[in-house]
C-alpha positions in Angstrom: 25.2 48.2 -2.4 25.7 48.8 1.4 27.6 49.5 4.1 30.1 47.2 3.6 30.3 47.0 -0.1 30.6 50.7 0.2 34.2 50.2 2.2 35.8 48.0 0.2 34.9 50.2 -2.7 37.0 53.0 -0.7 39.2 51.6 0.8 40.3 49.9 -2.9 40.3 53.4 -4.4 42.4 54.7 -1.7 44.8 51.7 -2.1 45.0 52.6 -5.2 45.7 57.1 -5.7 48.1 55.6 -2.8 50.2 53.5 -5.3 49.7 56.2 -7.7 50.7 58.9 -6.0 53.4 58.1 -5.0 56.1 59.5 -7.0 55.0 62.4 -5.6 56.9 61.4 -2.2 60.1 60.8 -4.1 59.9 63.6 -6.6 59.1 65.9 -3.8 62.9 64.7 -1.8 64.5 65.4 -5.3 62.8 69.0 -5.4 64.0 69.6 -1.7 67.5 68.4 -2.4 68.2 70.8 -5.8 66.2 73.7 -3.9 68.8 72.7 -0.8 66.4 72.5 1.9 68.3 70.1 4.0 71.0 72.5 4.4 69.1 75.3 4.6 67.7 74.1 7.9 71.3 72.4 9.1 72.1 75.8 9.1 69.9 78.1 10.6 71.2 76.3 13.6 67.1 75.3 14.6 63.4 74.2 13.7 63.7 76.7 11.3 60.2 78.1 11.2 58.4 78.7 7.5 58.8 81.6 7.0 62.6 82.4 7.6 62.6 78.5 5.3 61.1 80.8 2.9 63.3 83.6 2.7 66.5 81.6 3.2 65.2 79.6 -0.9 66.2 80.0 -4.3 62.6 80.4 -4.8 60.9 82.8 -7.3 58.0 85.3 -5.2 55.1 83.9 -6.8 55.6 80.4 -5.5 56.1 81.2 -1.6 52.1 79.6 -0.8 53.7 76.4 -2.3 56.5 76.1 -0.3 54.3 74.3 3.1 52.8 72.2 0.9 55.3 70.5 -0.3 56.5 70.1 2.9 53.8 68.4 4.5 54.7 65.9 2.1 57.9 65.7 3.6 56.7 65.7 7.4 54.5 63.0 5.8 57.0 61.3 4.6 60.1 61.2 7.3 62.3 63.3 5.6 61.3 66.6 7.8 60.7 66.6 11.3 58.2 70.0 12.3 58.1 71.1 16.1 56.0 74.2 17.8 58.6 76.3 17.0 59.3 75.1 12.9 61.1 72.1 10.9 64.1 69.7 11.7 65.9 67.4 10.1 65.7 63.4 10.7 68.1 60.8 10.2 67.0 60.8 6.4 67.6 63.6 5.2 70.6 64.3 7.7 71.9 61.7 4.9 71.0 65.1 2.5 73.8 67.5 3.7 76.0 68.6 1.0 79.1 68.5 3.4 77.7 64.9 5.3 81.1 62.6 4.2 78.8 60.0 3.8 75.9 62.6 1.8 73.0 60.5 -0.7 71.9 63.0 -2.2 73.8 62.3 -5.8 72.4 59.0 -4.9 68.7 60.2 -5.6 69.4 62.5 -7.9 70.6 60.5 -9.9 68.6 56.9 -9.0 65.6 60.3 -9.8 66.6 62.0 -13.3 64.2 61.9 -16.0 67.4 59.9 -17.7 67.2 56.9 -15.7 63.1 57.3 -14.5 62.4 56.9 -18.2 63.3 53.0 -18.8 60.3 52.4 -16.2 58.0 54.0 -18.1 58.9 51.9 -20.9 57.5 49.1 -19.1 54.2 48.1 -21.2 55.5 49.1 -23.9 58.5 47.3 -24.1 56.2 44.1 -22.5 54.8 44.3 -26.2 57.6 44.2 -27.8 60.8 42.4 -29.3 63.2 44.6 -27.2 66.0 42.9 -25.2 65.3 45.1 -22.2 62.9 48.6 -21.4 66.6 50.5 -22.5 66.6 49.4 -25.1 62.4 50.7 -25.7 62.8 54.2 -23.7 66.4 54.7 -25.5 67.2 52.2 -27.8 70.3 51.0 -26.9 71.4 48.9 -24.4 73.0 50.8 -21.0 76.3 50.0 -21.1 76.7 51.9 -24.8 74.5 54.8 -24.3 77.4 55.2 -21.4 79.8 54.7 -24.3 78.5 57.5 -25.9 77.1 60.0 -22.8 79.3 61.9 -21.0 76.6 63.1 -19.5 75.2 60.0 -18.2 78.3 57.9 -17.9 79.8 60.5 -15.5 76.3 60.6 -13.4 75.6 56.8 -13.6 79.8 56.7 -11.8 79.0 59.8 -9.1 75.4 58.4 -7.8 76.7 54.7 -7.2 79.8 55.7 -5.8 77.7 57.6 -3.9 76.2 54.1 -2.4 78.9 52.5 -2.0 81.2 54.6 0.6 78.3 53.6 2.4 77.9 50.7 2.4 82.1 50.2 2.6 82.0 52.5 5.1 79.7 49.6 7.3 81.3 46.8 6.0 85.4 48.4 7.0 83.3 48.9 10.8 85.3 47.6 13.4 82.5 45.3 14.6 82.5 43.5 10.4 86.0 42.5 10.7 84.9 39.5 11.0 83.5 39.3 8.7 86.7 39.6 6.4 88.4 36.9 8.2 90.4 34.4 6.5 89.6 36.0 3.2 92.6 36.3 1.1 91.4 37.9 -2.2 88.7 40.5 -2.8 88.1 41.8 -5.9 85.3 44.7 -6.1 83.5 43.6 -9.4 82.4 46.7 -11.8 84.5 48.6 -9.5 84.0 52.0 -11.2 85.4 54.4 -9.6 87.3 51.6 -7.6 85.4 53.6 -3.9 85.1 50.1 -2.1 88.7 49.3 -3.2 90.3 52.3 -1.9 87.4 52.3 1.2 88.8 48.5 2.1 91.9 49.5 1.8 92.2 52.7 3.8 
């Protein structure tokens, strides 16, 4: 095997590893929200050293060595910044603060919940059977049929969809986009699980 072939082989392996392990970025983000890391950094009021972050977070003492590894992934992903004094928020992590009016923390927790992830793990099986959707393969029923009998799923779905809608509605109703609605006599909120968009536009 010559040098060029070796280089291509290593690049191919790196590409496969990168795509296969991308899920760790998403799950690390979910973990950060569950632990309250964005709010901990915000409440500290200045760049927070690792030792202070560990002291604040609700983690078991045996798990403290792993927080640095978690933060390394999150910094690499762009969710936090690392300055000489410590960790800081980025534009993305500011949108994950609990008190942010357009917080996306519920959206992230919703789309990354095991209930929502399971259908994607059934794609291979779904393509080999006659189920209409991967959700059928995962749960034996349609999504909205399961929602009708699963209050946890209903709350989860409505919560993160309304959360996402708030940001979109906020942008659309900004005066900079007023021309979008010029000449519109009737506006229909299709879907409208909780009416978040309708309320935002009506306001």
